[in-house]
N, C-alpha and C positions, 0 to 999 in steps of 0.2 A: 504494500500500500504506500503510495507516494504521499509525502506530507503536503505537496503542492495541490493535491486534489481537494476540491471543495467538499466532496462527499464520497463515501465508499459504502456500497451496499452488497452484502453477501446473503444469498438465499439458501437456506438449508445447509449451512456450513458445518464442518466437523468441529470438534472442540478446539483442536490446534489452530484452525483457521480463525475461529471466533476469538480466541484469547489474544491473538496477534492484533486484531482490530481493536479489542477492548483496551489493551495496554497502550497502544499508540494513541488512541482517542483520549484516554485519561491523561497521559503525559503531555499531550499537545493542547489540553483544555478544549477539546471539541465536545459537541453535544453527542451523546451516545444513546442509541436505542437498541434494546435487545428484546426480541419477542420469542417466547418459548414456554416450555413447561418448567416451572420453578417452584421452590419453597423457600421460606424466609425464616430466619431466626434473629430475634432482637435481644440484646442484653445491655442493661444500663441502669437507669433509675428503677426499672422493674425488668420483667422479661416477658417475651411473647413468642409464639410460633405460628406460622401460616403454612398450612398443609399444601401439598402439590396441586398445581392448577396452571392453566395457560394464561400468561399475563404479559404485561409490557413493563420493562424496566427502563427508566430514563435517568441518565446522569447528565447534569448540565455543566456548562463551563465554569460556573462558580463553585462547583463541588457539592451541589445538592443532589439528592437521590430520591426518586419516587418509584413506587411499585403500584401499577394500576391494574385493576380487574377489567374485564370487557364491558362492564356497566358501571354507571355512577361517575361523578366528576371528582370525588375525593380519592386520594391515594390510600391504599390499604396499609402501606408502610411508607415511611419517609424519613429523611434526614435533612437538616437545614444546610445552607452553604458552609464551605470550609472543611469538608470531610477529606480525609486521606484514604486513598483507595489501594487495596491489595488484591491482585488477581492471580489465581493459580488453577492448575488442572489437577484433579484427583481422579485418576482412572478415566472414565468416560464422562466425568462431571466437571462443569465450569463453576468455580466459586468466585464471587465478587464480594469483597468485604469493604464496607465504609466505616471508618473509625473517627470518632471525635474525642478530644482529650478533655475538654471542659464544657459540659460534664462528660465524664468518661462513659462512653456508650459505643456500641457497634451494631451494625446490621449486616448479616451475611445472607446473600442470595445465591442459591444453588440451581443450576440449570442442568437437566439431563437430556433435554431435547431443545435444539435451537432452530426456530423457523426462519429468523432473519436477524441480522446484526447490521447496524448502520452507524457510521461516524460522520458527523456533519460539521462543517465550518460555517456557522450562521452569522450573518451581519445584520444587526438590528439596532438602528439608531433612532427609530421613529418614536415620537412622544406619544404616550398613552393618555388620551383625553377621556375622562370619566364624566358622564352626564347622569342627571337624576330627574325623575318625574316628581310631581307635587307630592305624591304618596311617599316617594323615597325621601324627599325633604322633610316630610312629617315624621317619618321613622327616625331620621337622623337627629332631629330636634328632640324626640323622645329619648333617644340614646344619649345625646349630649346637649342638654338644655342650655348650656352656656353659648351655644350657637345663636340663641336669641339675645341673651344678655346674662351677665354674671349674676348668680343668685336666683335665677328663674327656676321654678320647680313645677313641672306639669302635674295636673290633677287628673285630667282626662283628655280624650281626643274624640273627634266626631260627636261633640256634645250637641244634643238636639235643642234648638231654640226655635221660637216661632218662625223667624225668617228662613231658617235652614239649619246647617250643621257647622259648628265651630271647629276649625281644624285642630287647634291645640288650646286647651284651657288650663290655666295654672295660677300661681301666685308669684309675685316678685319678692325681692329681698326685704322689702318694707311691709309685706303682708297684704299688698293690694292684689285684687283679682286681675288677671291678664287674659285678654282674648287675642289669640294669634291667628291671623289670616295669611295663608301661604299662596304665593304665586310663583310659578316657575319662570315666567317671562316678565318682561317689563310691565309693571303694574300701572293701570290706568285709573282715572277718576272713579270708574265703576267699582273697582276693587276697594277703594277707600270708602265709598258709600255702602258697600256690602259689609265691610268691617264695622262701620258706624251703626248699622242696623243691628248687628249682633251685640255690640257693646250696649246699646240702648235697651235691648231686650233683656239682658242680664241685669243692668242697673235697675230696671223696674221691679226686680224680684229680690234684690239684696240691699242691705243697709251698710254698704262700704264702698270705697273707691274702686272703680273698674277702669282699667287702662286697655287701650287697643293698640296692638303692634302689627303693622303690615310688614311681612317678610317677603322679599323678592330680590332678584339680582340688581334691579334698578327701577326707577320710576319715570314715567313720561313727563314731558314738559308741563308745568303748571300743577302737578299733583302735590308737590311739597306745600304749596299755598293752601290747598284744600285740607291737607293733613293738619296744618297749623290751625286753620279755622275751626276744625272739629276736635282739636286737642288730641290728636292721635299721633303715634310714633311710627317711624320707619326704620327697619333694620335691613341693610344690604347683605344678602347672603347668596353666594354663588352656588348653583346646583352641583358644580364639580366638587366643591368642598364637602357637600353633603354626601356625594357618592364616595369620596375618600373616607369619610367617617364610617359609612356602612361597610366599606371594604375592610377597613381596619378592624371593625367589630367582627366581621366574618372570619378574618384571619385569627383573631384571638379565640373565637369559638372553635375553630378547626384545631388549633394547638391544644386547647383545653380538652377537646374530644379525644385526641390521641393520647394525651397524658392520662385521662381517665381510663381509656381502653387498655392501656398496658399496665395499669395499677391493679 
């Protein structure tokens, strides 16, 4: 296999052919794909084992490792970036071991049949832009209320009031009730009037101060004047930031899932 090749693909290789591709891919920090019948052993903070089955092993150039089944988007085994890899042949078996020092843990993947092995030199400098719907923005605010303002605490969402449903309902750091209206795009005067109707509906039923906050990426010309007239606030919030908040939350959940799974 020449190091100048952008990719190498071997179909149904024998173990000796496969191990050559694997070792060269790892040493040259290429992306490696191995498809075949394998089983996995993990040892570290706990221990786990995955019985034989046909799966996809991915080793990325940053030293991360993932073992995927043929269904589902989550890896069944994984190691984060920075692993050190050891590859060896045992009889008719290929063993790939990924080791981390802090914390001390290792994942060993054994293949007895290899359908395909591929080493890829991938070039990827494109920026990843995340976008969010109004529902995503709502979820992000519920997960991280400080996106609205420091000290904000949600009480409920989709709260039914006579004019409709309040996106997020809560209290601020001073104990005032807060009505949050979310818009994914530039907010118009209609959005302000909608928020004002919700605020008035709640004011008519409670004996305390009620604030209204319009949350959107930006507001149209002249909207700031209407907000000031109706004594309502505006919070600029980029949907991309909400998408990143949700992505971060999903990553934390995924890490927690695997930690619980191996304990």
